[in-house]
N, C-alpha and C positions, 0 to 999 in steps of 0.2 A: 454431518459429513465433515471430514477433515480435508484440508487443502494439501494435496500431494504434488510432488515434483512432476509426476507424469500427466497431470491434468493439463488441459489446454488453457491458454490465457482466457479464452472466452468462458470456459466452464468455471474457472476460478472467479472471474468477475460475476458470473451468475450466482455462484455460491455466496459471495460477499453480499450481493443484493438480497438474496434470500435471508441471510442472517439479519440484515437491516430490517427487512419486513417483519421477521419473527420478533425481533426486539421491540419494534414499534407496536405490534399487536399485543405483546405481553404487557406493555404500558397502557394498552387500551386507547391508543391515539390513532386518529385518522391520518390519511395522507395529507389532507387539507391542514390539519394541525401542524404537521411537520413543515409543510410549505410556508405557513405563516411564521413559525418559529425561526426557520432558516432563511427566509427572505427570498426563496426561489420558487419557481412555478410548480404547480401541481404536476404538470407533465414531466418536469425534471425529477420530481420525487418518484414518479412511476418508472422513469427510465433508470433511476438509481436502484430501485428494487428489482429491476430486470438485469442489472449488471451492466448498464450502458449509459454512463454519465461521465462528465469531466471529473478530474481529480478535485478541482475546486468545489464543485457541487457536492461531491462525496464527503469532503471535509465539512461543509456546511450542514449536511444531514447528520453526520456524526456529532457535530457540536450541538445540534438541536436535540439529539437523543441523549446528550450527556456522555458521549463515548469518545470525545476527541482525545482524551488521555491515552487511549489504546494505541495511538499512532507511535508513541515512544517505543512500544514493543515490536512494531513492524520493522523499523530500521533504527537500531540503536545508534547513539552518538558515536562518532569515531573516537578511538582511544586518544588521550591527550599525549602530546609529545613533550619530553623533558626539555627544560630550557637549554641544556647543553646540545641536544640534538637539533633544536630549533636554531641555535646560533650557528651550527655547522651547515645547516641547510640554507641559511641566509634569509629565506622567505618561505611562506607556506606553499605547499604543492598546489598547483593549479590544474594539472592533468597527469594522467598515468601514461607510462610508456608501454607500448605494445612490444612484447618480446616473444621470441620463438618458444621459450619455455612456457609462457602463459598459454599460448595457442595449443601446445602439446598437452599441457595439463587439462585444458578444457576438452580436448579430444578424448583423453582417457576417462574423464568424468562422463562424457556423453556415451562412451562405449559401455561403461559400467551400468549406466541408467538405461541403456538400450535405446537411446534417442538417435 
């Protein structure tokens, strides 16, 4: 199953947990093996496979499975800013400014998606 924009947050978390479980089973590892490799409890592994765990535990599970590198594809690094642009800004951005245009843009996206 692919993760789609229309899926609920809970169903996406459950899908990710299911993928972790399938990957673990394909390696023929038990939940106990992953718990030992990751340094978290068996219950935390069970919760991760149900899609109900903390981000920190999920990262530990991915590391134990040898999948931590996939996190680079989840959220790519921000584009680098040229030195000239950086000098004009004075310092790096710390927060985004909410604008009416951004709100209107999000409303249009939600309307297109039927949300």
